[in-house]
C-alpha angles and dihedrals in degrees: 000000000000089000089055090052091051091049091053095047093047098044112105095211098052117105098200142056126235131209121197109259114195089199095060117117135203097184111127107188126050096163093239118159125196119219113216127208098209095192094051093045091052088051090053090050089052090050091051090051091051090048091053093050094048124114090242091058092049089054089047092052091050091052090053092047095048097047107100115244092220092060091068111102120234089234125035136173119181090206089067098043094047100029092154092068109090094193090068089063095045115111107199128204118211091194119184097355131078090235099130089121092058096038093053095041090051089049090054092046091049092046095048094045089055095043096047093045090054091246098309093111106068103158126123105224123227120271087183091060092056094041094051106029108034105090096201105027098088142257142239090307093060140280149186121294091200091061089049089054091049087052088054091052098043107029103021127229127243126229119282137178121097096304102033132098098276114020122195107271102192126115110253097179095083098086150302090288108005115232117258085236088081095051096090091065093053090044091053090055096042111118142151113255114182098196134078124250113272095252093056110094102162098090144349114254097263092046093051096065118125120198138206121205104219139019123192146157122244098201124051112263143152131236120222112231109177132058093245092053093236098116112067122169124203115237120216110251143188093241090045090054093052092042091054092052094047124095090222132025113278116259122231090256091052091049091050090049091057091049090048091052090051091053096040095050103033112015143252131356135196122251123203116196140155115267127212125194096264092062089066089060094053116136108162145335130049110325121221126158115276125224097024093201119098090007097152093055091049097057110121097183145325115267136197124214138167119256113215102169149324145241146176135240131179091285099047149266128351139176123230113221143175114232127208098233097094131256095292092068122083118333097349090310094312129103143176121229136191104209097188095111091043099052093091090064093066104253115214125223117184138171145141147220131246 
């Protein structure tokens, strides 16, 4: 692994710097199997369809369409535009559980609730509530941030953080990031507890729920319904809507412009992408896979992060995102990523409205 770090730092065409991370993994197969509740997943798909057909979504689509492309800045950081929202500055740590999907979705929900309430909502929602009590969202082996956002809109999520109703109860001392080998222990202990911690006096559990109004995907994707993975249903999407109304298929630049508008006007979004070992050694700069050869065979897992902005350098566009490995990873928990090589894998961007 140290030789890989040296290769990256000495390569003239690499836009980022690596730092040896003893916790990095290159193991590909952990023999984890997800159990799917087909009936519940179909219900979530129906909810997402209803969300997309709602009057609020039609207003949202018009706002995106009417915002002039040339008013988007070349560089943007949500932390600066909405500096009064503490969640945007929060660097989470998923610890010894593959909960990146829930951590990043909760980050987006907390960000958007603050942004869309003009800074009056300042609570960090509970990852533990999603991880334990959402029957279809996922578990410590991974999951779906879109389902977590639907859960926020339909079931509500209680306050989290250290002092909220349901704090995150996963060990974070096992690494940066922790190895997936420790996930089974957290998964064994994962449970739904519908009561607040003893030191929380503000509300009872049911009275502490906070709700979104809509959850949706920006990029076209499908949701797997059955256990065998044969039945996959397409979910209505923002990009799909604009693609259908366009005379020609949207270009990558046009797609990115729509995603930028979404972030610039309404706040953060999740990003799911395939991770190879070198990403875990990231220190600074604009990440892109290196080497590019044999990328597919080098994927160790899919990962979900929170996009807070974008920028450009001499070699092109990049997103700025908050990871879920804690503040000791990367650039104080934040990184930049050029997704050009990753686009063919079907990246997923998902978010919601208050």
